[in-house]
N, C-alpha and C positions, 0 to 999 in steps of 0.2 A: 538548808537554812544554815546560818552561821552557829556554831555551839556558843550556847549561851553561859555568863560564868554564874560559877552555883550563887554568889551571896546574894544577888535579886537579876531575877527577868527584867533585860531590857525591852521598855513599850515602845510602840509605833512613835511615842511623842520622844524619846532618846533615838532611835534610831533614824529618821525623817529630818537630815541637816538640810534639805531641800528648802524647805518654808521660807519664802524671799522675807515675809516680816521679819524673822530673827537675821537675816542678812542686815540690816540696818543699825544693829547694835553689837558690836563686841561681844560687850558683858553677855549674850543671849549664846551668840554662835560659837565662840570661841571653847567656852567649856563644854559643850557639847563634843567636839572634835577631842579634846582632851579625855574626856571621859571613852569616849569609843577606842581612842588608842589604849587607853590603858586596859581595856577590854578583850582587844586584838586587832591585826591588821587590817580585815576587812567585815564586812558586817552587811545581810542580806536587810533591806526594808521591802516588807512585801508589799505596802500600798503608800502610796503620796499624791500629790500632787503632779505628778510626773510618772507613774506608774510604777511598778516596783523597780529593783535595783540594788547592784550592790554599790558598799562605798567602800572603798580604798583609802585607808586613813594614815598608812605609814610610810614612811619613805623608803622604806625597803621595799614592798609590796610593790608601790607605784611603778618603780624602777625595772621590778618582776617584769610587771602590766606592759610598760613602754617596752622593754627588752623583745615581746615576742608579737611584732606586728602581725607575724603569720596567723596567731592564736586570735589575737586580740584589735580588732577591723576599725579604722576610721570612715569607710565608705559612708557617703551620706546618701544614697540608696537604701540603707538597712539600718539606719540611725545618727548617723555622724557624728559631731565632736563634742554639744552639748545634750544637758540631759533633757532637755524639751525635746520631746517627738512632733511631726506633725502631724496637725490635727486633718484627720481622712475627711472629715466634711467642707473644708476649705480648699476653694478651687485655687489652688497657688501655684506658680513655677516653682520648680527645681531652682535649686544654688549650688552646685554641684564647683569645689574648689579643690585646689591639691592638697590641701591638710586634710580633707574630709574625700582621700582618696590610700589605696593601696598601691604599692607596689605593683607592676612598674608605672604605672599611668603618673602616679604623684613623683617619681624620680625624673622624670622628662620635664615634666611643667615646673617642678623645684630649682632643677639645674638652671633653667631659663634666666627665672628671676635674681639668682647666689650672685652672678658677677655684680649686682650692686651693691654688695656689702659688703666685698672683701676688704683686707685688709688698707690694701692701696686707695680704695675709693673711702674709708675713715679717712684717712691722712689726707686726702683731696677736699673731704668736707668739714673737715674740723676747723681752721679759720672762720670759716661762715658761721659755723653755728657758734663761737666764739664770740664773732664781733654781733651777729644778731640777740644775741644771750647779753652782753654787756650792757648794747643799747636800749636795749628792753627794760632791763633792770633800774636804768639809770633814770628811765621815763618813770618808776612806780613813785607814788605820792607818798609821802614820811609824813606820820601822826595822822591819817584818813582811810575811813574803812574803805576798803576794795574785797572784791572776787577775787582770788589766787587763780583758783583752777580757770576763771575766762581770761585774768589778764595776764596771766604768765603760764601755766600747764598747757593750756588749748591754744596759747599762740605758738610758744615753742615748737609744740609738735603738727601742727596745722602748717605753720611756714616749713618744715621739713618734710611733710608729706608734698607740700608743692613743688617744691625743692626737685623730689625722686621722681615724679610726675611729668615733670614741666610744664605742671598745672597755673591756668590763669592767677597770678599773684592777688588780683581784686577779687578772685570767687575764692580764692582759699577756703572762709570759712565752711563753705561748702561742702568740703570733707567733713567736717565734723558733725552738720547736721546729716549726713548722711552715714555716718560711722555709728551716734547712736543712735540713728533708724534700725541701723542692721541689727545690733543688741538689744533691743527696746525688749524687755521679758515683760515689761507692761502689758505689751498688747497681746501676749499670748492668749490669754480668756477673753478678750475687750476684741468682738467684732468690728467696732467703731476705729479703736486705736489699729487694729492691726491692716485694715483696709488705709488708714491714713500712715504704716508705715509702707506699704506694699507702690501707693502713691508717691511718696518720695524715693523709695529705691527705682521705680521708673524713670524718674528724673534722673536720677543719676546714669541709669544705663544710658538714656539719651544725649545726655551730656557727653560721657564716657564716649560714643559710639561716634562723634562728631571728629573727637582728638583721635580716636584710633584709624577712621580714615585717614585723616590728614597726616598722622605719623608712619601708615602702611602705605602712603604713595608718595613718602617722603624716603633720604635716606637714613641708614642705621642711625640712631643717637644714643646716648646712654642712659635715658630715664627709661623708667619702668614700661611706659606704655609704648614706646619704639619697641622694645627687647620685648614685649609678649606679640606685639604686629609682625613682628621679622624672625619669628623663631618658628623653627619646624614643627615643635611640639607643642604650642598656642597658636600658632596664626590661623588656623583652623578650627577654634575652638567654636561651639554651639553660642546662642547671643546669652542661654542660661549658664553657661560655664564661664562664659566672660563676666556675667554680671557675679557669679560668684567668686570669682577672682578678684574680681575688681573688692568685694566686699572682704575678703581677706587679707590684701594687703592696705588696704585702710585701717582696718581693725587694727590689723596687728601692729603698724606704722602708730598709730592713734593712742590705744587705751594703755598698754604697758607705759610707753613713756608719760602719758599724762598724768596716768596715777601712782607713778614711782614718783614725778614731781610733786603731784599733792600732798603724796605720802610723807614725803620730808619735810612738809611743816607740821604733820601729825607728829612726824619724829621728834622733832625740834622744839615742841611743846610738850611732848610726853616725858620724854627723856634727854631733861635738858642738859645733866653735865656730861652726860656721852655725847649729846650733839654737839656740846661747847669744847670738849677734848679734841673731835676732830677739827672744828674750825679751828682750834690753836697747835694740832699738828697736821697741816695739809697734807700730810706725807700718806694719810690714812683714807684721803678721801677716796682714792681709788677702789681700796676692800670697801670702805664704806657703802661707795655704790651696792656694791653685790649684796651686801648687808641690807642696805634698803629695800632691794629688789625682791630678798627673801621674805621681810618683815612685812613689806605692805603685799605682796605678793596678788601682780593688778589683775591676774585672771585665776580667779577662784579653783576653776574644775576644766577638765577634758573626759570626754566622756570616749567609750568604747563598746564594740557590740563582739562577745564572745562567739567565733567560728565554730567552735567546735568545744568539746567538757575539758574543762582544764582543773587539774588543783593547783592551789594557790594556798598557801600557808596553813594546807588542812582542813582547809573547805573546797567543796567542788561546785564551781561555776560550770552551768550548762552552757550548752552553743545555743546563741539566740539573747542568754541573758544580754541587760546594759549594764554595764560596769564603770562606774563613775569614780575618776582617779580627783581626788581633793588635794587640790598641790597647798593651798591654805593650812591643811594638815599635817601633809608632809614638812611643810618649811615651819612649822612648829613642832615636829616630832624633838622630845627632849634626849632622846636614845641618841640623836645627830647634832643636836644644837642644844645644851646644856643654856638654861634661861632662854626658851625660846622667845617668851613673851617680850624680851628686851632689847631693843636695839643698842646692839654693842659695835661700831664701826672697826674694832680691831678683832672680831671672831676671826680666828685662823680658814676656819671652814666656810665662810659666807659665800664661795662660789660652789658649794656644793647645791643649793636653793635648785629648787625644781619648776620655779617661775616660768622659766623659758622648755618646759619640759625634757625629754631626753629620749636621745635614741633617735629612728629619723624623722621625726617629727619637730627636731627642736628648733625654735624659733630660728628660721631664715636672719630676720633682724638684730639679732641680739646683741651684736657688735653695734650696733649704731643704737640701740637704746641704751646701752653702757655710757656711748660717747656723751650723748646729750645729756645726762643726767650729769655725767661727770662734770662735765664742764659750766652745768648750773650752779652746782655745790662749789666750784673752784672761784668761779665768777662772786659767789653769793660771801664766800670766806673774803675774798680781795676787799670787799666792799664792807665788811664786819657787820652782816646783815643778820639782825633779828627780826624773823615774823614772829608775831605775835597772836595767837587767834583772837577774834574781835565777836564771835557768836558759836554758834553750835554751827555745825560744818551738816550738810545734807548728802547722805549717799546716796549712791545710784541702787534703783529698786532690782537686785539681780542678785542670782548665784552665780553669774557667770563673770561679768564683768566687775571687780571690786574697787571699786573707787568713790570717787565724789562729784556730784553734781554741783555745787558748791560749797566756799568756806572762806568765809569774810576772814580777812585779816587788819592786822597793822603793822608794820613795819618802821625800824628804827635802823639808823646807821652809826657805826662807829663806838 
């Protein structure tokens, strides 16, 4: 049990930062994390809707957990990577994926897809990303309310995913549908929604099985499906493993970029002067991309399971304990990021954010996410585009995916 500060014992309400209703409002969840950080780097929550768990809330403590994959496991069969456990009374297939594996299985499968995200591949993709981004921005209606998430964030990220998979362009919006189903926290306690979720994922598996067969019977190509189909590490995956890795690649390629692109609108509206400084000084944009990803933190947490007892910052984590690394909290750690709640594109250490994780599980597609977001900001700057909120955004009902379902806006140019 975590040592409690003498001034006042922390209650379950203080300790439980997993409650989904509180993730719908920054005004509720961020102060709770700030108080926990003030009290210490990690805290034991003995009960919650997700069971007992450790909250790791400081930047330094998360770095330590991430740096010890021999102690803190990602394995899907003992807990996986999210705070939510599988419900034992549900007959559901497993979805092993390489982010939810330990070495050596993780290493071989990650290496299979890594060539799709090299600096050379980024240079190859950049002109097409810029063309698609520019064309999209030029079609946006001026002075008319529309949904930024749907028209911009989803369209740009889904198009990129379709290119990476060599996925039929006319069906690309299926990728968004499948990503949203895979990360649907509303289905956790709702059997009807859970069944609908699995029906959607089985639809995804059937669609991709056809693509897999086609690519496996053809010469190797530089798309992700072909890479998986022709690699020794992945060509003999079980159907469950195939499904799991598809979910990983779709969610990983979708949510980080999509929610950061939506977060850009929030940063522009909440920190107008700082955003305008970046627009007036476009040399700030590359660093501003890192700052935006820090400030938004598109995936709020990752979970590990302790394989052995381990002392961390004066607390003993026991074998079998659930350990939740709250990236959102680490990225607001004032000891690392002064005035952390403020978007500051000139922040010198913005790249120290943990939105991509750290260590062996650091996001394999980080460069691509940064490239897409950077090009969007550059093209907005060229058009002197102002994006004004035209209503209250709708947040994702989740403590894992940290983003937006809808965001009504109006734009002005010049």
